[in-house]
Steps between C-alpha positions, in 0.01 A plus 500: 500500500867488384688817413708575191841655540674665207835657600437706816123521436245264648147489360220385726609662827459852623400796286434445130814546310520794262589411142624795281459479119775592249331615186777664294478478131878484442807388702600845629156578634485172666834545679402845604173358656717245683691777657172670608371179651785504747351821650153363537328265750472169328626148535480360142543647150291380214641533154206526258683365201207560270553871528862470383533602131754215417330210683492292181879495483573234763880579516428863555230415760727277696786749502253768625389252769864453607551873532174549694591218726848656575346854547239368751770346725320278749139603414324184346385538145165368373515467124160540331378495144140600503333398185239714321249235580533583862527883480871529410701668230620188315346337196676163501437146388490222765802343345705817527357557856623161602849565352529835678394374839730196464800722397449737797477203743812345361696821513503517877418874500147480648415403853139450422318461165138574416329241285148558377300187613204519259596715197556210265859369555455119479811420706439706819597206724818440295601873543433479873716191526781670302490805725515282813800307349689827470408605851251770385174554686183514293215741513213338291259774407162583367365847407163631385490873419128489429313304771514300832369146497310362803689428825489125444667542157769731638582239762492222246760684273730562800471131599573390145816722489612333818438154354707605194796565724486882562697615799282814498164477321397846389173652371407848407135583399304807400191570727170617364368578841583481865366140512789401267758639730340308793507182296869539433578569862286206619669256247836632627411429863386155397823441318697588808298244700489210249811523270847417626675794343480886493292664233511847342158657415370833403192665381607767235391856437398772755227275647749223577757711681399359833611159388851629441520621863327223692715197422612441855140471608368299210803305392665661189875444552604789273372820338626710212612867556558759238856646489372770254346324206219256599504163328132427581180696592471600869869473598583718804821709496763296681573737797135556568434126465774427757360762740146355480623137541693602808198683641277194444754268653527705813121484544485123490 
């Protein structure tokens, strides 16, 4: 399996990389969160653009991205607009979603960009190609905040994201029982065996916390830690997450 390197961070080798979300509603709050991230164990920052109050003003959004990029220094930035369809804060048309993702890719301010693989954008492969032309790595993602499909379907979605050009296929699912967590972990292990790139997977909520910790064993290349305000159910506080990942790594 090939690895994916973004800046000084390499996905697909060693411990899962910790991604820390930025969820500020305004520019000042976001920059203050950037400063706090420098004090936390984490390798990548994720700007949840859908939380930003002025996301619909592209010129403002891109200027804020520039300021975040500068404040983060060398820490890679993952830019994500999570639509309401997949559990995010943003009600947005697919035309506007395309324009937003394209503008961020062309700005050069993001090191990675999240693109929702199945939420309805008819030009996913075109967006992937644009990101790659600009030297931006792509996280193709899929989220279900209500259920977990069977293991075979989880793997099929990850494989389809790889076919569409994802550097890092990502899936996040809500378990209804322990069997769902096991299905997610088993599909992740299969993806590590059969796909040619790292994947990011997680089972959400309290029941799924084990999936956020066990990536080095089962094959998830990254996990999301909370720097204070969680951006999804089940995120573990960043310092505690780092401690647990180190503990598990030492036991392997």
